[in-house]
Steps between C-alpha positions, in 0.01 A plus 500: 500500500242226545579151384239358265401164644214431258573206270171476306598621152138577409463723808834675438398577140163633618669729755738633233210555257300685767793730578556570129129570440496734801796694364374508139142600583590710807244310709582426866248216523728258315804581717291447816392157374860414407613595850228281655597203284867554591432476872570178693254213456388521863371853425322405178141610459222243518145621436169315525205565269285651772755783541490570129120522514525730801757750369458504120207659316315361199691519169826591674832317477654348812875439496637249753881481514481150641250215509120505491325227702142378459348570842177695457284585203532745213206738537616757243609493138868593490830420337759349734869501411740306723832320503321171573154360572376192679288272280185573700558877482560484126171315444299743714656811345443382143131434576439856623773699327839442346833375637819613322872502569696811592674484161164508322394800709822686414438442128130590518527801734857644493400817690335292779178702486219389735724236656479437873786316677355262759683312771 
């Protein structure tokens, strides 16, 4: 049995909520994101804006189980959900599309339809 070394209460609550939503809605997307967030910090996902523009289509939702950084430009209109954003990334995303938290995405789209996990 793995020892939980995470101490961030906000992150632990998010992981528990993701696992519960996955079980309740029978959607594997949420359990995959919970597993990614549970992994060690050195394996955490960090994604730049240019990768989002490269891999996500217009009017799609990108889900980053980690941090979004501001390198690059937003060339498409999309919704980006992530655990955290840099200030520069948040400004650029909100100019072209919409930046939301993972909790907001779970409430808005419980079945995780048209959601692409990036990272």
